MARMAR-422836 format. One record per residue (C-alpha): x, y, z. Coordinates in steps of 0.02 Angstrom, whole numbers. Each point is the difference from the previous one (the first is absolute). Last residue first. Example, Ala and Ser with C-alpha at 12.3 -4.5 7.8 and 13.67 -1.06 7.14 Angstrom:
<node c1="684" c2="-53" c3="357"/>
<node c1="-69" c2="-172" c3="33"/>
This chain:
<node c1="-3167" c2="464" c3="-1732"/>
<node c1="118" c2="43" c3="144"/>
<node c1="-39" c2="-155" c3="101"/>
<node c1="31" c2="-113" c3="-150"/>
<node c1="169" c2="79" c3="-34"/>
<node c1="50" c2="-10" c3="183"/>
<node c1="-45" c2="-185" c3="2"/>
<node c1="103" c2="-33" c3="-157"/>
<node c1="147" c2="98" c3="69"/>
<node c1="-3" c2="-104" c3="158"/>
<node c1="-7" c2="-162" c3="-99"/>
<node c1="149" c2="53" c3="-106"/>
<node c1="96" c2="44" c3="158"/>
<node c1="-37" c2="-171" c3="73"/>
<node c1="50" c2="-90" c3="-158"/>
<node c1="160" c2="104" c3="-11"/>
<node c1="42" c2="-42" c3="180"/>
<node c1="-35" c2="-184" c3="-37"/>
<node c1="121" c2="1" c3="-148"/>
<node c1="132" c2="89" c3="102"/>
<node c1="-20" c2="-128" c3="139"/>
<node c1="25" c2="-140" c3="-127"/>
<node c1="150" c2="94" c3="-68"/>
<node c1="89" c2="10" c3="166"/>
<node c1="-60" c2="-171" c3="57"/>
<node c1="74" c2="-85" c3="-154"/>
<node c1="164" c2="93" c3="16"/>
<node c1="14" c2="-46" c3="183"/>
<node c1="-40" c2="-180" c3="-41"/>
<node c1="139" c2="-5" c3="-130"/>
<node c1="120" c2="76" c3="126"/>
<node c1="-52" c2="-131" c3="128"/>
<node c1="19" c2="-142" c3="-126"/>
<node c1="174" c2="62" c3="-46"/>
<node c1="46" c2="24" c3="183"/>
<node c1="-56" c2="-176" c3="47"/>
<node c1="96" c2="-73" c3="-146"/>
<node c1="156" c2="96" c3="47"/>
<node c1="-13" c2="-59" c3="179"/>
<node c1="-14" c2="-179" c3="-63"/>
<node c1="168" c2="16" c3="-84"/>
<node c1="78" c2="171" c3="-24"/>
<node c1="68" c2="-57" c3="-169"/>
<node c1="-180" c2="-21" c3="-61"/>
<node c1="-18" c2="188" c3="17"/>
<node c1="108" c2="15" c3="-154"/>
<node c1="-51" c2="178" c3="-48"/>
<node c1="-66" c2="-60" c3="-168"/>
<node c1="-71" c2="-162" c3="71"/>
<node c1="-78" c2="25" c3="171"/>
<node c1="-23" c2="189" c3="5"/>
<node c1="-43" c2="37" c3="-182"/>
<node c1="-105" c2="-156" c3="-25"/>
<node c1="-97" c2="32" c3="161"/>
<node c1="-30" c2="183" c3="-46"/>
<node c1="-57" c2="-50" c3="-175"/>
<node c1="-131" c2="-117" c3="71"/>
<node c1="-68" c2="132" c3="120"/>
<node c1="-5" c2="139" c3="-130"/>
<node c1="-89" c2="-115" c3="-123"/>
<node c1="-128" c2="-52" c3="129"/>
<node c1="-46" c2="181" c3="33"/>
<node c1="-2" c2="40" c3="-186"/>
<node c1="-120" c2="-144" c3="-31"/>
<node c1="-109" c2="58" c3="146"/>
<node c1="0" c2="175" c3="-73"/>
<node c1="99" c2="157" c3="35"/>
<node c1="-17" c2="188" c3="18"/>
<node c1="116" c2="144" c3="42"/>
<node c1="-72" c2="173" c3="31"/>
<node c1="148" c2="63" c3="99"/>
<node c1="-103" c2="-3" c3="161"/>
<node c1="-42" c2="-181" c3="-39"/>
<node c1="185" c2="-43" c3="-12"/>
<node c1="34" c2="81" c3="169"/>
<node c1="-149" c2="-89" c3="79"/>
<node c1="62" c2="-166" c3="-68"/>
<node c1="176" c2="33" c3="63"/>
<node c1="-59" c2="40" c3="176"/>
<node c1="-110" c2="-155" c3="5"/>
<node c1="138" c2="-111" c3="-70"/>
<node c1="120" c2="72" c3="128"/>
<node c1="-110" c2="-43" c3="147"/>
<node c1="-41" c2="-178" c3="-55"/>
<node c1="179" c2="-37" c3="-53"/>
<node c1="63" c2="71" c3="164"/>
<node c1="-109" c2="-118" c3="103"/>
<node c1="50" c2="-149" c3="-108"/>
<node c1="185" c2="39" c3="24"/>
<node c1="-20" c2="19" c3="188"/>
<node c1="-92" c2="-167" c3="9"/>
<node c1="139" c2="-87" c3="-97"/>
<node c1="130" c2="36" c3="134"/>
<node c1="139" c2="121" c3="45"/>
<node c1="-45" c2="105" c3="-153"/>
<node c1="83" c2="169" c3="-28"/>
<node c1="174" c2="-27" c3="73"/>
<node c1="115" c2="103" c3="-112"/>
<node c1="188" c2="13" c3="15"/>
<node c1="69" c2="148" c3="-95"/>
<node c1="150" c2="-27" c3="-110"/>
<node c1="178" c2="57" c3="-24"/>
<node c1="45" c2="23" c3="-184"/>
<node c1="-62" c2="178" c3="-26"/>
<node c1="-68" c2="58" c3="-166"/>
<node c1="2" c2="176" c3="-71"/>
<node c1="-148" c2="100" c3="-66"/>
<node c1="9" c2="145" c3="-122"/>
<node c1="-112" c2="145" c3="48"/>
<node c1="-182" c2="27" c3="-49"/>
<node c1="-65" c2="-85" c3="156"/>
<node c1="-146" c2="-112" c3="47"/>
<node c1="-9" c2="-99" c3="161"/>
<node c1="-124" c2="-141" c3="-1"/>
<node c1="-178" c2="-40" c3="57"/>
<node c1="-67" c2="-175" c3="-19"/>
<node c1="-162" c2="49" c3="89"/>
<node c1="-97" c2="162" c3="23"/>
<node c1="98" c2="76" c3="-145"/>
<node c1="51" c2="181" c3="31"/>
<node c1="174" c2="-31" c3="-71"/>
<node c1="140" c2="29" c3="122"/>
<node c1="118" c2="147" c3="-26"/>
<node c1="184" c2="17" c3="-38"/>
<node c1="124" c2="135" c3="-51"/>
<node c1="-8" c2="123" c3="147"/>
<node c1="24" c2="-126" c3="139"/>
<node c1="155" c2="-75" c3="-77"/>
<node c1="-30" c2="-185" c3="-27"/>
<node c1="12" c2="-172" c3="79"/>
<node c1="-150" c2="-116" c3="-22"/>
<node c1="-17" c2="-47" c3="-183"/>
<node c1="-43" c2="-185" c3="8"/>
<node c1="90" c2="-140" c3="-91"/>
<node c1="-84" c2="-171" c3="20"/>
<node c1="161" c2="-105" c3="-5"/>
<node c1="-89" c2="-116" c3="21"/>
<node c1="-187" c2="-22" c3="22"/>
<node c1="-47" c2="-33" c3="-181"/>
<node c1="-38" c2="-182" c3="42"/>
<node c1="188" c2="-26" c3="36"/>
<node c1="111" c2="26" c3="152"/>
<node c1="-129" c2="-22" c3="138"/>
<node c1="80" c2="-8" c3="172"/>
<node c1="-100" c2="-122" c3="107"/>
<node c1="-68" c2="55" c3="171"/>
<node c1="-181" c2="-32" c3="-54"/>
<node c1="32" c2="115" c3="-150"/>
<node c1="158" c2="103" c3="4"/>
<node c1="50" c2="150" c3="-105"/>
<node c1="170" c2="55" c3="-64"/>
<node c1="-3" c2="181" c3="-59"/>
<node c1="118" c2="82" c3="-124"/>
<node c1="22" c2="188" c3="24"/>
<node c1="-31" c2="141" c3="-123"/>
<node c1="96" c2="161" c3="18"/>
<node c1="-39" c2="184" c3="-23"/>
<node c1="104" c2="158" c3="-18"/>
<node c1="142" c2="-92" c3="-85"/>
<node c1="189" c2="-13" c3="14"/>
<node c1="-8" c2="51" c3="182"/>
<node c1="156" c2="16" c3="107"/>
<node c1="-51" c2="4" c3="184"/>
<node c1="-179" c2="-52" c3="-40"/>
<node c1="55" c2="-151" c3="-101"/>
<node c1="128" c2="-51" c3="131"/>
<node c1="-126" c2="4" c3="143"/>
<node c1="-127" c2="-94" c3="-106"/>
<node c1="130" c2="-130" c3="-47"/>
<node c1="47" c2="-26" c3="182"/>
<node c1="-181" c2="-25" c3="49"/>
<node c1="-27" c2="-119" c3="-146"/>
<node c1="144" c2="-110" c3="57"/>
<node c1="-67" c2="-3" c3="179"/>
<node c1="-175" c2="-47" c3="-58"/>
<node c1="-144" c2="124" c3="5"/>
<node c1="-156" c2="-88" c3="62"/>
<node c1="-178" c2="-7" c3="-69"/>
<node c1="-167" c2="-42" c3="82"/>
<node c1="-24" c2="180" c3="58"/>
<node c1="20" c2="67" c3="-176"/>
<node c1="145" c2="108" c3="-53"/>
<node c1="24" c2="167" c3="-87"/>
<node c1="175" c2="72" c3="11"/>
<node c1="4" c2="188" c3="-25"/>
<node c1="147" c2="116" c3="-33"/>
<node c1="3" c2="190" c3="27"/>
<node c1="-62" c2="-14" c3="181"/>
<node c1="-163" c2="78" c3="61"/>
<node c1="-129" c2="-137" c3="-29"/>
<node c1="-180" c2="44" c3="43"/>
<node c1="-53" c2="16" c3="-183"/>
<node c1="66" c2="-176" c3="-32"/>
<node c1="-110" c2="-70" c3="138"/>
<node c1="-153" c2="80" c3="-77"/>
<node c1="58" c2="-62" c3="-170"/>
<node c1="0" c2="-175" c3="74"/>
<node c1="-182" c2="21" c3="50"/>
<node c1="-45" c2="66" c3="-173"/>
<node c1="77" c2="-152" c3="-85"/>
<node c1="-66" c2="-131" c3="121"/>
<node c1="-181" c2="55" c3="1"/>
<node c1="-92" c2="149" c3="77"/>
<node c1="-27" c2="-84" c3="170"/>
<node c1="-68" c2="116" c3="134"/>
<node c1="60" c2="-7" c3="180"/>
<node c1="162" c2="91" c3="-34"/>
<node c1="131" c2="-23" c3="137"/>
<node c1="175" c2="72" c3="-7"/>
<node c1="146" c2="-87" c3="87"/>
<node c1="178" c2="63" c3="9"/>
<node c1="104" c2="-156" c3="19"/>
<node c1="134" c2="-31" c3="131"/>
<node c1="-28" c2="-181" c3="45"/>
<node c1="-114" c2="35" c3="147"/>
<node c1="-105" c2="109" c3="-115"/>
<node c1="-24" c2="-145" c3="-122"/>
<node c1="-43" c2="-121" c3="140"/>
<node c1="-133" c2="120" c3="64"/>
<node c1="-68" c2="24" c3="-176"/>
<node c1="-15" c2="-186" c3="-34"/>
<node c1="-89" c2="-35" c3="165"/>
<node c1="-133" c2="-115" c3="-72"/>
<node c1="-140" c2="124" c3="-38"/>
<node c1="75" c2="85" c3="-152"/>
<node c1="-99" c2="147" c3="-70"/>
<node c1="75" c2="51" c3="-168"/>
<node c1="182" c2="24" c3="48"/>
<node c1="128" c2="111" c3="-84"/>
<node c1="172" c2="-45" c3="65"/>
<node c1="146" c2="118" c3="-30"/>
<node c1="177" c2="-54" c3="41"/>
<node c1="132" c2="135" c3="13"/>
<node c1="188" c2="14" c3="-25"/>
<node c1="8" c2="-180" c3="-60"/>
<node c1="123" c2="-128" c3="71"/>
<node c1="-142" c2="-83" c3="99"/>
<node c1="-66" c2="-73" c3="-162"/>
<node c1="12" c2="-186" c3="47"/>
<node c1="-59" c2="37" c3="177"/>
<node c1="-156" c2="79" c3="-72"/>
<node c1="-48" c2="-157" c3="-94"/>
<node c1="38" c2="-115" c3="147"/>
<node c1="-114" c2="105" c3="112"/>
<node c1="-140" c2="19" c3="-128"/>
<node c1="-31" c2="-180" c3="-48"/>
<node c1="-122" c2="-83" c3="119"/>
<node c1="-68" c2="166" c3="62"/>
<node c1="-55" c2="41" c3="-179"/>
<node c1="-180" c2="44" c3="38"/>
<node c1="-11" c2="138" c3="-131"/>
<node c1="156" c2="78" c3="-68"/>
<node c1="78" c2="119" c3="-125"/>
<node c1="186" c2="21" c3="-22"/>
<node c1="128" c2="138" c3="-25"/>
<node c1="188" c2="0" c3="31"/>
<node c1="78" c2="172" c3="-13"/>
<node c1="180" c2="18" c3="-55"/>
<node c1="128" c2="141" c3="17"/>
<node c1="146" c2="-107" c3="54"/>
<node c1="13" c2="91" c3="166"/>
<node c1="-9" c2="-158" c3="104"/>
<node c1="135" c2="-128" c3="-40"/>
<node c1="67" c2="-7" c3="177"/>
<node c1="-166" c2="-77" c3="57"/>
<node c1="30" c2="-149" c3="-113"/>
<node c1="169" c2="-39" c3="74"/>
<node c1="-69" c2="21" c3="177"/>
<node c1="-144" c2="-120" c3="-36"/>
């Protein structure tokens, strides 16, 4: 801890958003303790997440409303005060090699933004195929050159500057068990369906099935999910199911909206 503390003054803010992340937050914050400031934007945790975050040196801001992932992360970004920003999720960890690379990159930057490879686990198994590795994510950038998209789900950092690549990786622990994966699939498919509907997208039952089948082929065969063994098969089926549910929900939203417009039309005759 003393070695990390001596590295303060780098000019970097770590930002993350949370809700009920008590299981992860302490280890996450310990991995970024080299930062000048850590900003946590919480959306109403009830499991002690915010207390743990404060105990580990974070500045905590609570917003009870939920505008979506992109807008929530932009809230955190707007609270950052240092010239560099590292965006991280509570279920991620900065490895020692990545920490040293970040320090070096900030001290003598070749780029104003960097993407970072991410190694994710499923049921405590590192997944090195299935499209999960190296899973580059743009997370380190100068505060004035990057911004998150406003997407309610699958948000990303956008920048007009050239992007470098770091070799050290993030560790990612998104799904400790199958239940957690199924829960996220349900939530994300709903958010994605609503986003697509808001954009005026439409689909059919044939299109819904087509998306699901293509997703399985892409994950299991083209991205070599079969090399991850039975875990790869589970993930390919789960991704296919997520795609099916996303477009099935979109189809039902469109049906409901069409029915509402029909009723309004009849009432206004």
